[in-house]
N, C-alpha and C positions, 0 to 999 in steps of 0.2 A: 504494500500499499504506500503510495507516495504521500509525502507530507509537504504542505505548502510552507515555504519559508520566506521571511521578509528580510530585506536588507538591514544590516546592523545600523542602529541609530534612527530607524523609522518606527512608525507606530500605525496600527490599524484602527481607523475610526469606526466606531459602532453607530449605525444610523438610528438604532433604537435607544441607545443609552447616552452616547457622547453628544449627538447632535441636539436633542432636546435640552440638555444641560447648557451647551454653548448658546442656544437660542435664548434661554432665560437670562444668561449673563449679558448678552448683547442688548436685549430689549430693556433690561433694568439699568443699563449704563454702568452701575456699580451695585454690587450685592455682597453681603457678608456670607461667610461660610455657613453659618447656622440658618440664615434666611434661604439660601439656595437649597440646602438639604430639605428644609421643611416644605418649600414650594414643590419640589420634585416628589416628596413623599405624599403630600396632599393630592397631587395629580396622579398618584399610583405609578410613578416612573422610577422611584427608588424606595427601598425598604431598609437597607442595611447601612448604618452610618459608617462602618469600617470600610465597606466596599465603595461607598460614595467618596470617602476621604482618599482612598487609593486612586480612584478615578480622577479626582481633581488634581492630586499631586502629579499624576502622569500627564495630564493636559498642561499643567504649569511647566513641567520639565521639558515638554516638547514645544513650548512657546505658543500654545493656543490660548492660554489664559495668562494674565499677569497678576501677581499677588502684591497688594499694596498693604503696608502695615504702618500704623501711626498717623494715618490721615483722617480717620473717621471721627475721632473724639470719643469713641465708644470702647476703645481698647480691643477691637476685634479685627480679624483678618478680612480683607475686602478684595474682591476680584473684579477685573475689567477684561473685556475681550481684547485680543491682539489682532494684528493684521493677518497673522497665520491662522488664527481661529476664524476670522471672517472669510478667508479663502476656503477653509474646510466647509463652513456653512454654505458657501456658494457652490462648492462641489456637489452638495446635496440639495441644490435648488432652493436654498433658504437665503434669499437676497433681500436686503433692505435698501431702499433708495437713498436714505439719509445717513446710513452708517454701513459702508461696505469697504472692501479691500482697497478701493481707489480714493476713499474719503481722505482729505488732506490731514485732518486732526481727529484723533480719538477723543472721547469725552474727557474733560479736564478734571483733575482731582478735586477742585473746589466744589464740584457737584455732588460729592460723596454724601454729605448730610441730607441733601434733598432727595437723592435716590434711596437712601436707606429708610427715610420716613415713608416714602411711597410704598416701599416693599412691606413695611410694617402695616400699613393700612390695608394693602391687598391681603396679607396673611390674616389679619383680624377678621375680614369678611369670609375668607376661605375656611377658617377654623369653625365658624358657626354655620357652614353650609349655605351661606347666603350668595356666594359668588358664582355667577354663571360664566362670565368671561371678563377678561381684563385686557384691554388694548393699550399698550404703553405709548409714551410720546414718540418713540422711534416709529412705532407702527402707525400712529395717527399722522405724523408728519409725512411718512412714506405714502400713506393713502391719499393725503391732501395733494400731493404732487401729481398723482396719476389719475385721480378720480374725476368723473364727470359731475359728481355731487359731493364735493368736499364739505367738511364741517368749517365753520367760520374762523376757527382758531386752532392752533397747534396745542391742544389740551395736554395736560400732564398724563391724563388717562381717559379712556372711555370705558365706563364700567356697566356691566350687565348684572343685575341682582335679582333674587327672589324677594318680592315684597309680599309677604304672606303667600298666597297661592298664584300670584301674578308675576310675570317677568317684567322688569322695568330697566330703563337705561338712563344714565346721566353722565354729564361731563364733569371731570374732576380737575381742579387746580390746587396746587399746594404752594403757599407763599410764605417765605421766611423773612422778607424785609419789605420796607416801604418803597414804592416806586415814585418817580417824578410825576407831577401834574400832567405833563405832556404824554407820558406813557399811559396814564389812566384814561386820558381822553381817547387815545387810540384803542385801548381795550374796550371802552364803552361802545365805540363805533363798530368794532368786530362783533361784540355780543348782541348788539341791536340787529345785526344782519343775520344772526344765527337762525336758521329755519329747519335744522335737523335735530338738534339736541335740546332737550328741555326736561328737567332743570339743569342748572349748572351749580355744583357745590364747590365753594371755596373753603379750603381748610388752611389754617395758619399755625404758626409756631407760638403765638401768644394771643391772649384775649384782646389786648389793645389793638393788635393788628387786624383781628376779625372785625372789631368795631370800626376801625379806620376804612377797611375795604367796603363795609356796608354803607358807610357815609359817602364813599366815592362812587359806588356802582349800583346800589339798590334802587336808584331812581329810574333806571331803564325799564322797559316794558317786559323783559323776559323774566322768567322765574329764577331768581338767584337765591342761594342759601349760604350762610357764613357761620363757621364754628372753628374751634381749635382742633387740630389733629388729635390731640390727646382725648378730648371729649368724644370725638367720633369713634376712635378706636375702642373706647370703653363702652359706648352705648350703641354704636353702629347706626342702623336705620332708625332707632328710637332716640338718637341724639337730638337735643333741643337746639334748633338753629335760628339765626337771625334772618329774617326775610326783609324787614324794614325796621329802621330804628324807632319808628313811632308805633310799632305793633308788638304784642307779646311774642315770645319765641314759640316755635312749633316743632313737633317731631319731624325729622327729615322725611320719614316715610309718607307723611301727609302730602308732600309735594310730588311724590312719584305716582303720577296719575294713570298713564296708559300702558298697555302692552305694546312693545315695539314690534 
């Protein structure tokens, strides 16, 4: 019986195990070791932490993933896709318009806190079996470039959830800092033109920022909701959100009206 051998220093990429892992890292921009394992476990793509750790180390050793330490502020290991990893994804027909092997710059480490918080929000929904689908900003931007019916803004995520016994969809933005008045004016115009997504949920790093965003944006005609990321992770669809500074807060699920 002949045995297939591979050249020394090369590795065989598994379409069912390695490619889904690389897709998750690319679409997240940055992801911690623990977050990556849990996302794959919840998707029934990984079961054994030891096997997962071996797989990640192998992908790092062959320069398909890069390992960043000391950049997250959480004291955790963080991964980012490499050009080699993007090439492997493209070899398996996993191409992203805005982050591919020809992209000039890979995601900057300054985005690590933003990415890790979005991963935490996604995991919080998945743990409670509320999450139907999560389209990351990489996927949203790529869709907007080629689609005949793009959404109005490159949202941080488009999220499909179970709202009791109904499927619902919303746009998600996560804000860590205050923008200029000119930026908010551009955002207002984009949101006013949105005719695909409704509502839009803005999550923030602090209560003061949620109030500031509500003051800047809630006057437009679209359904917008504002809350801290912490409050949403704790209560999820039952999180009490600001819809207008002059009105009482309401549970976010009350804004999720229709089936998409």
